[in-house]
C-alpha positions as CSV (number, residue, x, y, z in Angstrom):
1,M,21.3,86.8,-53.4
2,K,22.5,90.4,-54.2
3,P,26.1,91.6,-54.3
4,W,25.9,93.3,-51.0
5,H,24.6,90.1,-49.4
6,A,27.7,88.3,-50.5
7,I,30.1,91.1,-49.6
8,G,28.5,91.6,-46.2
9,F,28.5,87.9,-45.3
10,L,32.1,87.4,-46.4
11,A,33.4,90.5,-44.6
12,T,31.5,89.7,-41.4
13,V,32.6,86.1,-41.2
14,S,36.2,87.2,-42.1
15,A,36.3,89.7,-39.3
16,A,34.8,87.3,-36.8
17,V,37.3,84.5,-37.5
18,A,40.2,86.9,-37.6
19,L,39.5,88.7,-34.4
20,V,39.2,85.6,-32.3
21,E,42.9,84.9,-33.0
22,I,44.0,88.1,-31.2
23,P,43.4,89.6,-27.7
24,R,40.1,91.3,-27.3
25,T,41.9,94.5,-26.3
26,D,43.4,94.7,-29.8
27,W,40.2,94.2,-31.8
28,F,39.7,97.9,-32.6
29,T,43.3,98.9,-33.0
30,L,44.7,99.6,-36.5
31,A,46.6,96.3,-36.3
32,G,43.4,94.4,-35.5
33,L,41.4,96.1,-38.2
34,S,44.2,95.5,-40.7
35,L,44.2,91.8,-39.9
36,S,40.5,91.7,-40.4
37,A,40.7,93.7,-43.6
38,G,43.4,91.3,-44.9
39,V,41.3,88.3,-44.3
40,A,38.3,90.0,-45.9
41,A,40.2,91.0,-49.0
42,F,41.4,87.4,-49.4
43,S,37.9,86.1,-48.9
44,L,36.4,88.4,-51.4
45,M,39.1,87.7,-54.0
46,A,38.5,83.9,-53.6
47,A,34.8,84.4,-53.9
48,A,35.3,86.4,-57.1
49,A,37.4,83.6,-58.5
50,I,34.6,81.1,-57.5
51,L,32.0,83.3,-59.3
52,G,34.2,83.5,-62.4
53,G,34.0,79.7,-62.8
54,R,30.4,80.1,-64.1
55,W,29.2,77.1,-62.1
56,K,25.5,76.5,-62.5
57,F,24.7,76.4,-58.8
58,I,26.3,79.8,-58.4
59,E,24.1,81.2,-61.2
60,A,21.1,79.8,-59.5
61,L,22.1,81.3,-56.2
62,F,22.3,84.8,-57.7
63,G,19.4,84.5,-60.0
64,G,21.2,84.7,-63.4
65,L,24.7,84.9,-64.8
66,D,24.2,88.7,-65.4
67,R,23.8,89.0,-61.6
68,V,26.9,86.8,-61.1
69,Y,28.9,89.2,-63.2
70,L,27.7,92.2,-61.3
71,A,28.6,90.6,-57.9
72,H,31.9,89.5,-59.4
73,K,32.8,93.1,-60.2
74,W,31.8,94.5,-56.7
75,L,33.6,91.7,-54.9
76,G,36.8,92.8,-56.7
77,V,36.2,96.5,-55.9
78,W,35.7,95.9,-52.2
79,A,38.6,93.4,-52.1
80,L,40.8,96.2,-53.4
81,G,39.5,98.6,-50.7
82,F,40.1,96.1,-47.9
83,A,43.5,95.2,-49.3
84,S,44.5,98.9,-49.4
85,F,43.7,99.3,-45.7
86,H,45.6,96.1,-45.0
87,L,48.7,97.3,-46.9
88,A,48.7,100.7,-45.2
89,F,48.7,99.4,-41.6
90,R,50.7,96.6,-40.2
91,A,48.6,93.6,-39.1
92,G,50.7,92.8,-36.1
93,M,51.5,93.9,-32.5
94,Q,53.7,92.9,-29.7
95,G,52.3,89.9,-27.8
96,W,50.8,88.3,-30.9
97,D,52.0,84.8,-31.6
98,A,52.7,85.4,-35.3
99,T,54.4,82.8,-37.5
100,P,54.2,82.0,-41.2
101,I,52.4,78.8,-42.4
102,M,55.1,78.4,-45.1
103,A,58.4,80.1,-44.4
104,L,60.1,82.0,-47.2
105,S,63.2,84.2,-47.1
106,P,62.5,87.8,-46.0
107,F,63.2,89.0,-49.5
108,Y,60.6,86.8,-51.1
109,T,58.1,87.3,-48.3
110,R,58.2,91.1,-49.0
111,L,58.2,90.6,-52.8
112,V,55.1,88.3,-52.6
113,R,53.4,90.8,-50.3
114,Q,53.9,93.7,-52.8
115,L,53.1,91.5,-55.9
116,S,49.8,90.3,-54.3
117,F,48.6,93.9,-54.0
118,I,49.7,94.8,-57.5
119,A,48.0,91.6,-58.8
120,L,44.7,92.6,-57.2
121,M,45.0,96.2,-58.5
122,L,45.7,94.9,-62.0
123,I,42.7,92.6,-62.0
124,I,40.4,95.4,-60.9
125,V,41.7,97.9,-63.4
126,L,41.4,95.4,-66.2
127,A,37.9,94.5,-65.2
128,L,36.6,98.0,-65.0
129,N,38.4,99.6,-67.9
130,R,36.0,99.8,-70.8
131,M,38.5,101.4,-73.2
132,I,40.5,98.1,-73.6
133,P,39.5,96.2,-76.7
134,Y,37.5,93.1,-75.8
135,S,40.0,90.7,-77.4
136,T,42.9,92.2,-75.3
137,W,40.7,92.5,-72.2
138,R,39.7,88.9,-72.3
139,W,43.2,87.5,-72.5
140,W,44.5,89.8,-69.8
141,H,41.5,88.9,-67.6
142,K,42.4,85.2,-67.9
143,L,45.4,86.0,-65.7
144,S,43.2,86.7,-62.7
145,G,43.3,83.0,-61.8
146,P,47.1,82.7,-61.8
147,L,47.4,86.1,-60.1
148,F,45.2,84.8,-57.3
149,L,47.9,82.2,-56.6
150,I,50.2,85.0,-55.7
151,V,47.7,86.2,-53.1
152,V,47.5,82.7,-51.7
153,L,51.3,82.5,-51.5
154,H,51.2,85.8,-49.6
155,W,48.8,84.4,-47.0
156,L,50.9,81.3,-46.5
157,S,54.2,83.1,-46.2
158,I,53.4,86.2,-44.1
159,K,53.9,86.2,-40.4
160,S,50.4,86.0,-38.9
161,P,48.6,85.0,-35.7
162,I,46.4,82.7,-37.9
163,A,47.5,79.1,-38.0
164,I,46.2,76.7,-40.7
165,D,44.1,74.8,-38.1
166,D,42.6,77.9,-36.6
167,P,39.0,78.8,-37.6
168,A,40.4,81.7,-39.7
169,G,43.0,79.3,-41.3
170,I,40.3,76.7,-42.1
171,W,38.0,79.5,-43.5
172,L,40.8,80.8,-45.8
173,A,41.9,77.3,-46.8
174,I,38.4,76.4,-47.9
175,L,38.0,79.6,-49.9
176,A,41.5,79.3,-51.4
177,T,40.8,75.7,-52.5
178,L,37.4,76.6,-54.1
179,G,38.9,79.8,-55.7
180,V,41.8,78.0,-57.2
181,A,39.6,75.1,-58.4
182,A,37.1,77.5,-60.0
183,A,39.9,79.4,-61.7
184,A,41.5,76.2,-63.0
185,Y,38.1,75.0,-64.3
186,K,37.4,78.2,-66.1
187,L,40.9,78.4,-67.6
188,L,41.4,74.8,-68.6
189,L,38.2,72.7,-68.5
190,F,35.3,75.1,-69.3
191,P,35.7,74.8,-73.1
192,T,35.2,71.0,-73.0
193,L,33.1,70.3,-69.9
194,S,30.5,73.1,-70.1
195,S,27.3,72.7,-72.0
196,H,27.9,73.6,-75.6
197,A,27.4,72.4,-79.2
198,E,28.6,73.1,-82.7
199,Y,26.4,75.1,-85.1
200,Q,26.8,76.4,-88.6
201,V,25.7,79.8,-89.9
202,A,22.6,79.2,-92.0
203,A,21.6,82.8,-92.7
204,V,23.1,86.2,-92.3
205,S,20.6,89.2,-92.5
206,P,22.4,92.6,-92.2
207,G,20.7,95.7,-91.0
208,A,21.7,99.3,-90.0
209,G,24.8,98.6,-87.9
210,A,23.4,95.2,-86.9
211,V,23.0,91.6,-88.1
212,H,20.5,88.8,-87.7
213,L,22.3,85.4,-87.5
214,E,20.5,82.1,-87.9
215,L,22.5,79.1,-86.7
216,A,21.8,75.4,-87.5
217,P,23.0,72.6,-85.3
218,V,25.7,70.4,-86.8
219,A,25.0,67.3,-84.7
220,R,22.8,68.2,-81.8
221,A,20.8,71.3,-80.6
222,I,21.0,72.9,-77.2
223,S,17.7,73.2,-75.3
224,F,17.0,76.6,-73.8
225,R,14.2,78.8,-72.5
226,P,13.2,81.9,-74.5
227,G,15.0,84.9,-73.1
228,Q,18.2,83.2,-72.1
229,F,21.6,84.0,-73.7
230,A,24.6,82.1,-75.1
231,F,28.3,82.6,-75.5
232,I,29.2,82.2,-79.2
233,S,32.6,81.6,-80.6
234,I,32.8,81.8,-84.4
235,K,35.6,79.6,-85.8
236,H,37.2,82.4,-87.8
237,D,40.4,84.4,-87.2
238,G,39.5,87.3,-84.9
239,L,36.1,86.0,-83.9
240,R,37.0,83.0,-81.8
241,E,36.7,84.6,-78.4
242,P,33.4,83.6,-76.8
243,H,31.0,86.6,-76.5
244,P,27.6,86.8,-74.8
245,F,24.4,87.4,-76.9
246,T,20.7,87.0,-76.1
247,I,19.1,84.2,-78.0
248,A,16.4,85.9,-80.1
249,S,14.3,82.7,-80.8
250,G,12.2,80.0,-79.2
251,N,12.9,76.3,-79.4
252,D,11.9,75.3,-82.9
253,P,11.7,71.7,-84.2
254,N,14.8,72.0,-86.4
255,G,16.9,73.2,-83.5
256,H,17.9,76.5,-85.2
257,V,18.8,79.5,-83.0
258,H,18.7,83.2,-83.9
259,F,20.8,86.1,-82.6
260,V,20.2,89.8,-83.2
261,I,23.6,91.5,-82.8
262,R,24.3,95.3,-82.9
263,S,27.7,96.9,-83.4
264,L,28.7,98.1,-79.9
265,G,32.4,97.7,-80.1
266,D,35.4,96.4,-82.1
267,Y,34.4,92.7,-81.7
268,T,30.8,93.1,-82.7
269,Q,31.6,95.3,-85.7
270,R,34.0,92.7,-87.0
271,L,31.5,90.0,-86.4
272,I,28.9,91.9,-88.5
273,D,31.4,92.6,-91.2
274,E,33.0,89.1,-91.5
275,T,30.4,86.4,-90.6
276,K,29.4,84.4,-93.6
277,I,27.1,81.5,-94.3
278,G,28.7,78.2,-93.7
279,M,31.0,79.3,-90.9
280,R,31.1,76.9,-87.9
281,V,30.2,78.3,-84.4
282,D,30.6,76.9,-80.9
283,V,27.6,77.9,-78.8
284,Y,27.9,77.7,-75.0
285,A,24.4,77.8,-73.5
286,P,22.0,78.2,-71.8
287,W,22.7,81.0,-69.4
288,G,20.4,83.6,-67.7
289,R,17.1,83.5,-65.9
290,F,15.2,86.3,-67.6
291,K,11.8,84.6,-67.6
292,R,8.3,85.9,-68.5
293,P,6.1,86.2,-65.4
294,A,3.8,83.2,-65.2
295,T,0.7,84.6,-63.5
296,A,0.7,88.4,-64.3
297,K,-2.7,90.0,-64.9
298,R,-1.1,92.7,-67.1
299,E,2.3,92.7,-68.6
300,I,4.5,95.5,-70.0
301,W,7.6,94.6,-71.9
302,I,10.2,97.3,-72.6
303,G,13.1,96.7,-75.0
304,G,15.8,99.3,-75.7
305,G,17.9,98.9,-78.8
306,V,19.3,95.4,-79.1
307,G,17.5,94.8,-75.7
308,I,14.6,93.8,-77.9
309,S,16.2,90.4,-78.4
310,P,14.7,88.5,-75.4
311,F,11.2,89.8,-76.3
312,I,11.6,88.5,-79.8
313,A,12.3,85.1,-78.3
314,W,9.2,85.4,-76.1
315,L,7.1,86.3,-79.1
316,S,8.6,83.3,-80.9
317,D,7.4,80.9,-78.2
318,R,4.4,79.4,-79.7
319,S,3.4,77.4,-76.6
320,A,3.2,80.5,-74.4
321,P,-0.4,81.9,-73.6
322,G,-1.8,85.3,-72.7
323,F,-0.2,87.6,-75.3
324,D,-3.5,89.7,-75.3
325,R,-2.5,91.1,-71.9
326,V,0.9,92.3,-73.1
327,T,2.1,95.7,-74.4
328,L,5.6,95.9,-75.8
329,F,7.4,99.2,-75.9
330,Y,10.3,99.2,-78.3
331,F,12.8,102.1,-78.0
332,F,15.0,102.7,-80.9
333,S,17.0,105.4,-82.7
334,P,15.4,106.5,-86.0
335,G,16.9,104.5,-88.9
336,R,18.4,101.9,-86.5
337,D,15.3,99.7,-85.8
338,F,16.4,96.1,-86.1
339,P,14.5,94.1,-86.7
340,S,12.4,96.6,-88.5
341,I,9.2,98.0,-87.1
342,D,7.3,96.2,-90.0
343,V,8.7,92.8,-88.9
344,L,7.9,93.4,-85.3
345,T,4.4,94.6,-86.1
346,D,3.8,91.5,-88.1
347,M,5.0,89.3,-85.2
348,A,2.9,91.2,-82.7
349,G,-0.1,90.9,-84.9
350,Q,0.2,87.1,-85.2
351,R,0.5,86.8,-81.4
352,G,-2.3,89.3,-80.6
353,L,0.2,91.6,-78.7
354,E,0.1,95.4,-78.6
355,L,3.3,97.0,-80.0
356,V,4.2,100.6,-79.3
357,P,7.3,101.8,-81.2
358,I,9.1,104.7,-79.6
359,S,11.7,106.6,-81.6
360,N,12.0,109.8,-79.7
361,G,12.9,108.8,-76.2
362,P,11.1,107.9,-72.9
363,G,9.8,111.4,-72.4
364,S,7.6,111.2,-75.5
365,P,3.8,111.3,-75.1
366,G,3.6,108.0,-77.0
367,F,5.3,106.3,-74.1
368,T,4.2,108.2,-71.0
369,T,0.5,108.4,-72.0
370,R,0.1,104.8,-73.0
371,F,2.1,103.6,-70.0
372,D,0.0,105.6,-67.6
373,E,-3.2,104.3,-69.3
374,I,-2.2,100.7,-68.7
375,V,-1.4,101.3,-65.1
376,R,-4.6,103.2,-64.4
377,G,-6.6,100.5,-66.1
378,A,-5.1,97.5,-64.5
379,G,-4.0,98.9,-61.1
380,A,-0.4,99.6,-60.1
381,D,-0.1,96.3,-58.2
382,A,-1.3,94.2,-61.1
383,V,1.2,95.5,-63.7
384,E,4.4,93.3,-64.2
385,I,7.2,95.0,-66.1
386,S,10.0,93.1,-68.0
387,F,12.9,95.3,-69.1
388,C,16.0,94.8,-71.2
389,G,18.0,97.9,-72.3
390,P,20.5,100.5,-71.4
391,K,21.0,101.7,-67.8
392,G,19.8,105.2,-68.5
393,L,16.5,103.9,-69.8
394,L,16.1,101.6,-66.8
395,Q,16.5,104.6,-64.4
396,V,13.7,106.4,-66.2
397,I,11.5,103.4,-66.0
398,R,12.1,103.0,-62.3
399,A,11.4,106.7,-61.7
400,R,8.1,106.3,-63.6
401,M,7.1,103.3,-61.6
402,S,7.8,105.2,-58.4
403,E,5.6,108.1,-59.5
404,L,2.7,105.7,-60.4
405,G,3.1,103.5,-57.2
406,I,4.1,100.4,-59.0
407,P,6.1,98.2,-56.6
408,M,9.7,97.7,-57.6
409,S,9.3,94.0,-57.0
410,N,7.1,94.0,-60.1
411,L,10.1,94.8,-62.3
412,R,12.2,92.1,-63.9
413,H,15.2,93.1,-65.8
414,E,18.3,91.7,-67.4
415,Y,21.6,93.6,-66.9
416,F,22.4,94.9,-70.3
417,E,26.2,95.2,-69.9
418,F,28.7,92.7,-68.6
419,R,31.8,95.1,-68.6
């Protein structure tokens, strides 16, 4: 499922159940459209809260937690758009049988109405503002669940033609219940009920603005597939907030897991500077569905910067076959290759894989020439591409695929940024 599938479905059902509550002649009036927009905004907010619960069946539905985060963002953006229209135009006309489900005084009814819009606006601004430090952003974003309760109170207290036992009322009640349950689970129960285990930092290998962490299980190890990621919380002041990182290792007999982490902000820089051997770490995993294609005739792997991590994990999977049909393009800035080209070359040599380091951008002949040779040799339809890296590089890869006639369905990629 893609974000527009979820938004389209929720908006369509919301409009359908809302409009049956009013006369057909009022369907396309501003009042009728405002009522539909209000129901849609509520539905999208509830769905965003459900996605925020990180329930496994939701991840399966969208094909990975990175896709869930993308859908979560766009649900909020569209909810704000529908709510703005709903606020601008009164959702009521003469002749409508409008009563509140839960009566409040006029003062509190108006107050809750205004606060519900402010709450939604605050949630979206916080979610999209990349200038807020991660530690501050995370704690503010935790308020999205309690703020959703204000929106629920607005629905219950406002005069509306929708009764609780109407189709629209039942629709909203189900979504509200699931949304509140998901928000409560994420806020209160996730740290104890989700899949996690305690690890200890066994090795710290610093690099140029990056670090390689090796974690050893304290009691039990978490099973995962190479290419998945984990949320790690280091039990040290300033490093306790869980943060997502790709697991850069396969399942090994001793249960150790590895992470390659580059400085991309205030939190990651502090992690690089302050993590020491012996620190305890809570690892919440596994997440993500970035899997190597099982039956590809010819594979191209493309890692940009720290996006090399899942491919290191794939290389570390000793049970995986067919590395002789793989070419790995590694994009990096000069002096910032981590792990080093020598280390990757050694790993590639052991697995029989072709490594092509690229330090001067996707327009370099080293990339375009070899990429074109592979496509011509195998055929455009036979080439499967796996990508993890920045958005700009992904756009270049897609453009190159289009020029060479490679179907976009042959591209697998992990969304590189959550915020």
